[in-house]
N, C-alpha and C positions, 0 to 999 in steps of 0.2 A: 429814465423815460424810454429812453431807448431800447432797454432790454425787454421792457414790458410789452411795449409795440412789437419786437420781434416775436416775442410770446405768442402775444395776440394774432400776429398774421399769417394766416391759414397758408400751407406748403401746398403747391400746386403737382400735381403727379400727374394731371390729365396729359394724355398725347395721341397722336394720329398716327397711321400707317402713311405711308408715301404712295400717294395715288394719282399724282403726276408725271411720274418718271419714265413714260412711255414703256415699259416692259411688259405690263401685264395685260392689256388688251391683247396684244398679239402673241405673247407665248400662250394664252390661254386659246385663241383662237386657233394658233398653230397646231397646238397638240391635239383638239378637237378634231381640227379638220384634218390632220395627218391620220388620225386612227379612222375616223368614220370614212374616210374618201378613198383608203388604200384598203379596208377592210371590206368596203362597198366596192371595190375594183376586183380584190381577190374572187369576192363572191361571185362577181358575174362573169368572169374567166371560167371560175370553176362549174359555174350554171352552165356554160357554153360547151362544157367537154373536157377543157383543161386541165392538165394536171402536172405534178412534180415539177421540174425544171423550167415549165412554160410558167406555170403561177408563180415562182419565184423568181422568175426574169421579167416577169411583168411588172410584179407589186415594187421590183428595186427600181426597175425604170419609174414608176409610178412615186416612188419615195424621192426621188434626185429630182424629177421634172417638178415635183410641187414643190418640194421644198426652195428648191429655185424660184419658181414662181411666183410663192408665196414671201421671200425675202425681197426679191426686187420691187414686188406688188406694194408691199410695207414701206420700202425703202422712199419710193416715187410718192406714195400717199402722204407721208408724214413729211418729206421734203417739201411738198407742194404747200401742206398746211401750216411748215415752220416758215416759210419764205412769205406766204400771203402774211403771216403774224407780222413778221419783222418789216414788210411794207406798210401795215397798217400803224406799228409802232413809230415808224419814220414820218409818216404824215402827222399823227397827234405830236412826236417831238416840234415840228416844225409850226405846227399851229402854235403851241406855246411861245416859239419861239417872236413868232410874227404878233400873234394876238394874245397877249399874256391875260390882260383886263378881262376880256372875252372868256377866257379860259377859267379864269378865276370864278369866275361869275357863274359859268357853267356848274363847275363844281360844287360852288354854294348852294344852286339849286337842286342839285342830286341829295345833299346832304337834307334839305330842308321836306325833299319827298320821303327821306328814310325817317322822318320824324324830328329833326333836330329844329328850334327856333332860328327864324331867320337871321336875328343877331349873331347866335351862335354857330350857325352856319357860316354866316359870312367871316368870322375871326377865323372858324378851324380853315376853313379854305384859303385865306392870306396866311396863316401860320405854313400850311402844307406847300403854298405855292412858292413862298419865299425861297426854298430849296429848289434850283430846277429838277434835280436829280430826282428827290423826292416826289414832286408833282407828276413827272413822267409816269414814275411807277402806280403812283395813285390812281390819274386820268387811264394808265394802261388797264390797269385791274377793274375799276369801275365801270370803264367803256367798252371795252373787248372781253372782258371776264377772263384775262389770261393774266399770270405773272410772266412779266418779260426777264426775268433773270431766271426761270425754270422751264424755257421752251422742250418741247420733245424733240429728242434726238433720233434722226432717221436710221444712225448706225445701229442703235440701241435695238429700236424696232425690228429691223431687217434681222439682226443677229439672233433676237428672241425667238422669232418668226421663224427663222431656218431651221434653229437647235430642236424648237418644239415639234415643228410639223416632222422633222426628220425622225424622232422618238416616238412619236404617235404613229408613224406611220409603219415603223418597225415592228411593234407588237404585233399586229396580224401575219407578218412575215416570218415570225421565229418557227412556230411550229415546222414550215417548208423547211427552213434553214437546215435543222435536224432531219428532216427526212420522213416529213409527216403526209399521209398518201389521200387523206381527206380534209375536208374544211369542218370537220368538227373541234379538232382542237382549236384551233384558228379563231371558230366561234367561240370557246369556251375563254380563250386568252381575251380575244377583244372584249366579249362581254365584262369580263373584269375588270380592264385598263378603262371602261367606260365609266364605270361605276365608280372606280377609284379616282381619276381623274376629274371627273363630274363631282364626285364629294368633295375633294381635297379644293375644287373652286367655289363650291358652295360654302365650306368653310370660312376660306378667305374673305368672301364677299357677305360674311355672316347669316349664311343661310343654313340649315339643317343638312348634316352629309347624305338624310337618304334623300331630300330633295332635288340637290345636284347631281348625284349618283345614277336616281333614277329619271329624270329628265332627261340627262344625255343617254342613258342607255334605251330610252324610248326612241329619241331621236336617231341614234345612231342605227339601232335594229331595224327602223323602218327604210332609212336610206340602204341598209344592206339587202333587205328582204324586195325591194322594187327592185335594186340591181341585178340581183339574183335571178330572179323572174324575166328580167329581158335578158339576162343571157341566157338561161336555159330556153326561152322563146327563140333566139336568134340561131342558137346551138341548134336546136332540133329543127329550124328552119333550114339550115345549111347542110344539116347532115342526110 
């Protein structure tokens, strides 16, 4: 009988990618922001009349300043979010210790709202509440919508953001590192970088490559065009 059941049992191969690790959003935002902002910065100073070493120095300053700013901002943001979650988890833990019956009833009502019969919902809540660690885990997931064992790491977010921004910001500078005298090589390389990075993100998030790449090319191109126009106007006015 056991062998028959084993043969009839379906094999489960379904799995999901990690979407709560805290690295994808800052990394994605970092590389896009680095590429767009530094290309826009380079376009602005070129539009204002800067060339060669001035463009390179400005771009490198933008890379370092932007990467540090992104990393510190992500660290502070994720730290604050994690600390808030931990504080709310502590509140829930205290409530379970002081008012276990009320918390069990609250959990039963949640399962009733999800469609369980009142008797079954009460039984499930009672079984879960019998183990304090399980009860806390369930209440936190149901009430706060977070996994208490998988809170985002501020260090992961900051590191991902710093590295990604630096990589993105370096792309429009490469032609000037090798002696380019015009913005055209940087324009071509940045456009390619926008399409590729946007397309990769699109594939990660189950979107078509062309959709992610085209969207990022449009947004980056608009940012660079506006900054170039402002730099051109300011440079003309100062000359």
